[in-house]
C-alpha positions as CSV (number, residue, x, y, z in Angstrom):
1,M,3.2,10.5,-8.0
2,N,2.2,11.5,-4.6
3,L,0.4,9.5,-1.8
4,V,-0.3,9.6,1.7
5,I,0.5,6.5,3.7
6,N,-0.4,5.9,7.3
7,G,-0.6,9.8,7.5
8,Q,2.6,10.6,6.0
9,D,3.2,12.2,2.6
10,Y,5.5,10.3,0.0
11,F,6.4,12.4,-3.0
12,D,8.0,11.4,-6.4
13,L,6.9,7.8,-6.4
14,P,6.8,6.0,-9.9
15,I,3.5,6.5,-11.7
16,G,1.5,3.6,-12.1
17,M,2.6,1.6,-9.2
18,T,0.6,-1.1,-8.0
19,V,0.0,-2.0,-4.3
20,A,2.6,-4.8,-4.7
21,A,5.2,-2.5,-6.3
22,L,4.6,-0.1,-3.5
23,L,5.1,-2.8,-0.8
24,D,8.4,-3.8,-2.6
25,H,9.4,-0.2,-2.6
26,L,8.8,0.0,1.0
27,E,10.5,-3.1,1.7
28,L,7.7,-4.7,3.3
29,P,6.6,-8.2,3.4
30,R,3.4,-9.0,1.8
31,K,2.4,-11.8,4.2
32,K,0.7,-10.6,7.3
33,I,-0.3,-7.2,6.0
34,A,-3.6,-5.4,5.0
35,V,-3.9,-2.6,2.9
36,E,-6.7,0.2,2.8
37,R,-6.9,2.4,-0.2
38,N,-9.1,5.5,0.0
39,M,-11.2,3.7,2.9
40,E,-11.6,0.5,1.0
41,I,-9.7,-2.6,1.7
42,V,-7.5,-4.2,-0.9
43,P,-7.9,-8.0,-1.3
44,K,-4.4,-9.6,-1.3
45,S,-5.3,-11.2,-4.6
46,A,-5.5,-7.6,-5.9
47,F,-2.0,-6.5,-4.8
48,D,-0.4,-7.3,-8.0
49,T,-3.1,-5.5,-10.2
50,Q,-4.5,-2.8,-8.0
51,A,-2.7,0.4,-9.6
52,L,-2.2,3.4,-7.5
53,S,-3.2,6.9,-8.3
54,E,-2.2,10.6,-7.6
55,G,-3.3,11.5,-4.1
56,D,-4.4,8.0,-2.8
57,R,-4.6,7.6,0.8
58,L,-3.5,4.3,1.9
59,E,-3.2,2.7,5.4
60,I,-0.8,-0.4,5.7
61,I,-1.3,-2.5,8.7
62,H,1.1,-5.3,10.0
63,F,-0.3,-8.2,11.9
64,I,2.0,-9.6,14.4
65,G,1.6,-13.0,16.0
66,G,2.0,-13.6,19.8
67,G,0.7,-15.7,22.5
């Protein structure tokens, strides 16, 4: 499966990946992350069930605390 993540093409990802599986594959922590799929925010509660499809466009945002 091919996806566009933060403007970069990713090829040959496993078919039927969920958002959670993609974050694990990319070695990204699930905390302090927001995911947008095809211009719609994916709720954290849906990360484990939201299946990705060929050609999806994702934006993954990392929140960094500071003060």
